[in-house]
C-alpha positions as CSV (number, residue, x, y, z in Angstrom):
1,M,0.0,0.0,0.0
2,S,1.4,3.4,-1.1
3,L,1.2,6.7,0.9
4,I,0.4,9.5,-1.6
5,K,0.6,13.2,-0.9
6,T,-0.8,15.4,-3.7
7,D,-2.8,18.4,-4.6
8,A,-6.3,17.5,-5.8
9,L,-9.6,18.9,-6.9
10,V,-12.7,17.5,-5.3
11,L,-14.9,16.2,-8.1
12,K,-17.6,14.5,-6.2
13,V,-18.6,13.6,-2.7
14,G,-21.2,11.0,-1.6
15,D,-22.2,9.4,1.7
16,Y,-20.7,5.9,2.2
17,S,-21.8,5.1,5.7
18,E,-23.0,6.8,8.9
19,S,-19.6,8.5,9.4
20,T,-17.8,8.0,6.1
21,R,-17.9,9.7,2.7
22,L,-16.7,8.5,-0.7
23,V,-14.6,11.2,-2.3
24,T,-13.6,11.4,-6.0
25,L,-10.5,13.4,-6.6
26,L,-8.7,14.7,-9.7
27,T,-5.0,14.8,-9.2
28,P,-2.2,15.9,-11.5
29,D,0.1,12.8,-11.0
30,H,-2.3,10.0,-10.2
31,G,-5.3,10.8,-12.4
32,R,-8.8,10.3,-11.0
33,L,-8.8,8.7,-7.5
34,R,-11.5,7.5,-5.2
35,A,-11.0,7.4,-1.4
36,L,-12.9,6.8,1.7
37,A,-12.9,9.7,4.1
38,K,-13.6,7.9,7.4
39,G,-15.2,10.0,10.2
40,V,-15.6,13.0,8.0
41,R,-19.4,13.2,8.5
42,R,-18.9,13.7,12.2
43,I,-19.5,17.3,13.3
44,R,-16.1,17.7,14.9
45,S,-14.2,16.3,11.9
46,R,-11.3,18.6,10.8
47,D,-11.7,17.5,7.2
48,R,-15.5,18.1,7.1
49,G,-15.2,21.5,5.4
50,A,-12.4,20.7,3.1
51,L,-14.0,17.9,1.2
52,E,-16.6,19.7,-0.8
53,P,-17.0,19.8,-4.6
54,F,-14.9,22.4,-6.5
55,S,-12.4,22.8,-3.6
56,R,-8.7,22.5,-4.3
57,V,-7.1,20.6,-1.5
58,H,-3.8,18.9,-0.4
59,V,-4.5,15.3,0.6
60,T,-2.6,12.4,2.2
61,L,-4.1,9.0,1.4
62,Y,-3.2,5.4,1.4
63,L,-3.8,3.6,-1.9
64,K,-3.2,0.0,-2.8
65,D,-4.6,-0.1,-6.3
66,P,-5.0,3.1,-8.5
67,S,-8.4,1.8,-9.7
68,G,-9.6,0.8,-6.2
69,L,-10.6,2.6,-3.1
70,G,-8.0,4.5,-1.1
71,T,-8.2,5.7,2.5
72,L,-7.9,9.4,3.1
73,R,-5.6,10.2,6.0
74,E,-5.9,14.0,6.0
75,S,-6.8,17.0,3.9
76,A,-6.3,20.7,3.9
77,I,-8.0,23.4,1.8
78,L,-5.8,25.3,-0.6
79,S,-8.6,27.3,-2.3
80,T,-12.4,27.2,-2.8
81,P,-14.4,29.3,-5.3
82,S,-16.7,31.2,-3.0
83,A,-19.0,32.5,-5.8
84,L,-20.0,29.0,-6.6
85,R,-21.5,28.6,-3.1
86,S,-23.9,31.5,-3.5
87,D,-24.6,31.5,-7.3
88,Y,-26.6,28.5,-8.4
89,H,-26.1,29.1,-12.1
90,R,-22.3,29.2,-11.7
91,W,-22.6,26.1,-9.5
92,L,-24.4,24.3,-12.3
93,L,-21.9,25.4,-14.9
94,A,-19.0,24.0,-12.8
95,S,-21.0,20.9,-12.2
96,L,-21.2,20.2,-15.9
97,V,-17.5,20.5,-16.3
98,F,-16.8,18.3,-13.3
99,E,-19.2,15.7,-14.5
100,V,-17.1,15.4,-17.7
101,L,-14.0,15.1,-15.6
102,D,-15.6,12.4,-13.4
103,R,-16.9,10.3,-16.3
104,A,-14.0,10.7,-18.8
105,T,-10.8,10.6,-16.8
106,L,-9.0,7.5,-15.6
107,P,-6.8,6.5,-12.6
108,A,-3.0,6.3,-12.9
109,T,-2.9,9.0,-15.6
110,D,-0.7,12.1,-16.0
111,L,-3.2,14.9,-15.8
112,H,-0.9,17.9,-15.2
113,T,-2.1,19.9,-18.2
114,L,-5.8,19.1,-17.5
115,F,-5.4,19.8,-13.8
116,D,-3.9,23.3,-14.5
117,L,-6.6,24.0,-17.1
118,V,-9.5,23.2,-14.6
119,C,-7.8,25.2,-11.8
120,A,-7.6,28.2,-14.1
121,Y,-11.2,27.7,-15.1
122,L,-12.4,27.7,-11.5
123,D,-10.5,30.9,-10.8
124,E,-12.0,32.5,-13.8
125,L,-15.5,31.3,-13.0
126,N,-15.3,32.7,-9.5
127,A,-14.6,36.2,-10.8
128,T,-15.8,36.7,-14.4
129,P,-19.0,38.4,-15.4
130,R,-19.3,36.0,-18.3
131,P,-19.4,32.5,-16.6
132,V,-21.2,30.8,-19.6
133,E,-18.5,31.8,-22.1
134,A,-15.8,30.7,-19.7
135,T,-17.5,27.3,-19.3
136,L,-18.0,26.8,-23.0
137,A,-14.3,27.6,-23.6
138,V,-13.2,25.0,-21.1
139,L,-15.6,22.4,-22.5
140,A,-14.1,22.9,-25.9
141,A,-10.7,22.5,-24.4
142,L,-11.7,19.3,-22.7
143,L,-13.0,17.9,-26.0
144,E,-9.6,18.7,-27.6
145,W,-7.6,17.4,-24.7
146,H,-9.3,14.0,-25.3
147,G,-8.2,14.1,-29.0
148,F,-11.3,15.6,-30.7
149,R,-10.6,19.0,-32.2
150,P,-13.5,20.6,-34.0
151,D,-12.7,21.2,-37.7
152,F,-13.8,24.4,-39.3
153,T,-11.7,24.3,-42.5
154,C,-13.8,22.3,-44.8
155,C,-16.9,20.1,-45.0
156,G,-16.3,16.9,-43.0
157,V,-18.2,14.8,-45.5
158,C,-17.2,16.0,-49.0
159,G,-14.3,18.3,-48.3
160,G,-16.0,21.3,-49.8
161,G,-15.7,24.9,-48.6
162,E,-18.1,27.6,-47.4
163,P,-20.9,28.3,-46.9
164,F,-21.4,25.8,-44.2
165,A,-24.9,24.8,-43.1
166,G,-24.1,23.4,-39.7
167,F,-22.1,20.8,-37.8
168,R,-21.8,17.0,-37.9
169,V,-21.4,15.7,-34.4
170,D,-20.0,12.3,-35.6
171,K,-17.4,14.0,-37.8
172,C,-16.6,16.7,-35.3
173,S,-16.7,19.1,-38.3
174,V,-18.6,21.7,-40.1
175,V,-20.6,20.5,-43.2
176,C,-21.8,22.2,-46.3
177,G,-25.4,22.5,-47.5
178,R,-25.1,19.6,-49.9
179,C,-24.1,17.3,-47.0
180,A,-26.5,18.7,-44.4
181,G,-28.9,16.3,-42.7
182,G,-28.9,13.0,-40.9
183,S,-29.2,12.0,-37.3
184,H,-25.9,13.6,-36.3
185,F,-26.4,16.9,-38.0
186,L,-27.1,20.2,-36.2
187,S,-28.2,23.1,-38.3
188,L,-26.4,26.3,-37.2
189,P,-26.1,29.8,-38.7
190,P,-22.8,31.0,-40.0
191,G,-22.4,33.5,-37.1
192,T,-22.7,30.8,-34.5
193,L,-20.2,28.6,-36.3
194,K,-17.7,31.5,-36.5
195,A,-18.3,32.2,-32.8
196,F,-17.7,28.5,-31.9
197,E,-14.5,28.5,-33.9
198,H,-13.2,31.6,-32.1
199,L,-14.3,30.1,-28.7
200,A,-12.6,26.8,-29.4
201,S,-9.3,28.4,-30.5
202,A,-9.1,31.4,-28.1
203,G,-9.6,29.5,-24.8
204,I,-10.6,31.0,-21.5
205,R,-8.2,33.9,-21.7
206,G,-9.4,35.0,-25.2
207,L,-13.0,35.9,-24.4
208,E,-12.6,39.7,-24.2
209,S,-13.3,40.3,-27.9
210,L,-16.2,37.7,-28.1
211,R,-19.7,38.9,-27.8
212,L,-22.4,36.2,-28.1
213,S,-26.2,36.4,-28.0
214,G,-28.2,34.2,-25.6
215,L,-29.3,32.1,-28.6
216,Q,-25.7,31.6,-29.8
217,L,-24.6,30.6,-26.2
218,D,-27.5,28.1,-26.1
219,Q,-26.6,26.7,-29.6
220,I,-22.9,26.3,-28.8
221,C,-23.6,24.7,-25.4
222,S,-26.0,22.1,-27.0
223,L,-23.4,21.4,-29.7
224,L,-20.6,20.9,-27.1
225,V,-22.7,18.6,-24.9
226,A,-23.6,16.5,-28.0
227,L,-19.9,16.3,-29.1
228,L,-18.7,15.3,-25.6
229,Q,-21.4,12.7,-25.1
230,Y,-20.8,11.2,-28.6
231,H,-17.1,11.1,-28.7
232,L,-16.3,10.4,-25.0
233,E,-19.2,7.9,-24.8
234,I,-20.7,9.5,-21.7
235,T,-24.1,10.8,-20.5
236,L,-24.1,14.3,-19.0
237,T,-27.1,14.5,-16.7
238,T,-26.3,18.1,-15.5
239,A,-26.9,19.4,-19.0
240,R,-30.6,18.6,-18.6
241,M,-30.8,21.1,-15.7
242,L,-28.7,23.8,-17.3
243,H,-30.3,26.8,-19.2
244,V,-27.5,29.1,-20.4
């Protein structure tokens, strides 16, 4: 059994027994881990306040098998995004991102780049007046991190050029009017496609020059959820509750 000391993001917390919680953590060196936090549900537990979703913590835990359950020894809060505690909409947006992380990351994986990306996103989400745009940018980055970069250069079916009529989810690409249609096709206006292209390439720090309407935000969000679910083979239940 190994003793691990690492920074981590708390992805998910659930009750395991009368005094124990099951905690899912995202770590830079060890990937996604699950650990039992024994006694943490007791009122006097020192770790009670640290192990909440979206918190960045430093943990010490015992782990025998990366894919099994570890045992949390101690934890300390490094940071927690306070705005998410009081703003339900921001909480839902972050929950969608963390659901992707929980369902699409693996134990025993080097996640340094992904870990830093999500930490930067939480800092941005805590302060930005444009939380939806920041969330869509990080969802696009998560899609690319998993190896699926949206293609805006030519039609993903015939290779033709503009004008494009929408997006093919299965091809992860724009498509022209001749190739439009089918169960994986989403009709999108040119302005939304251009906005999605900018969002996907600019990232969280490149949102200053981007101005999107409520309809465009909704269209891009629906597209990103469809792309993530199809290509990562996951179901995102949080998306059903989210109205951008």
